[in-house]
N, C-alpha and C positions, 0 to 999 in steps of 0.2 A: 303775420304774426302765425298764423297756423302753421304755416311752412316751417317755420323754427319750433315749433313745439313738436310737430310731426318728426323733425330729424333728430330733435334731443330724444324723442321717445324711441325711434328707430336705432340708435346709437346705444341707448340704456338697453334694449331688450337684446342687441345683438351683442354686447360685451356681456349679459348675465347669462345667455345661452353657450356662450365660449368659456365662462368662468368655470365650470365643472369636468372639462373633458380630460379624459385620464394622461396620464404619461405613459409613452410608450418604455416596456421594459423587458431588455431581450432574455428568452428563456435559458433557464439556469441549465447548463450541460452536465451530468453526472460523470464524474472521472471515474475510469475504471481501471483497478490496477490487475494486471495479469501476472500469475506468478508462474515462475520459470521452472519446468521440471529438470531437480540436478541429478545428473546421472553419476552414480559413483566411480570414482578415477579409476578403482582397479579391482579385482576380485576378492574375496575374502577368504580365498583359499590358502592363502599365505599366513591367517591369522593365528593358526594351531604351531606354526614353527617356533616363534619365541618361547611359548611355553613348554615345548618339549626339549628346547635347547636347556633353558633354566632347568628341567627336571634331569636332565643327563649331567648338567654340571654340578648338581646338589648330589648325584648318586656318585659320580667321580670323586667329588671332594669326599664323600664319607665312606667310600671304598679306600680312597687313600690315606686315612686317618685310620684305619683298621690294623693294628700291631698286633698281630699273636703271638707275641714272646714269650 
């Protein structure tokens, strides 16, 4: 009878001791977003051509409409 009681007590202690074991959780990896540096496609030296052409076209239209009759 003592053997049965000792066995039951051993199982009770073993199950109680393992009841609170932590569950393994994998560490969370932080996702790093890298920004790519975008280089300009062309130089901005040609940016002044369109406004100059517009001024020349307006000047030509004004000069053509001047009639000194």
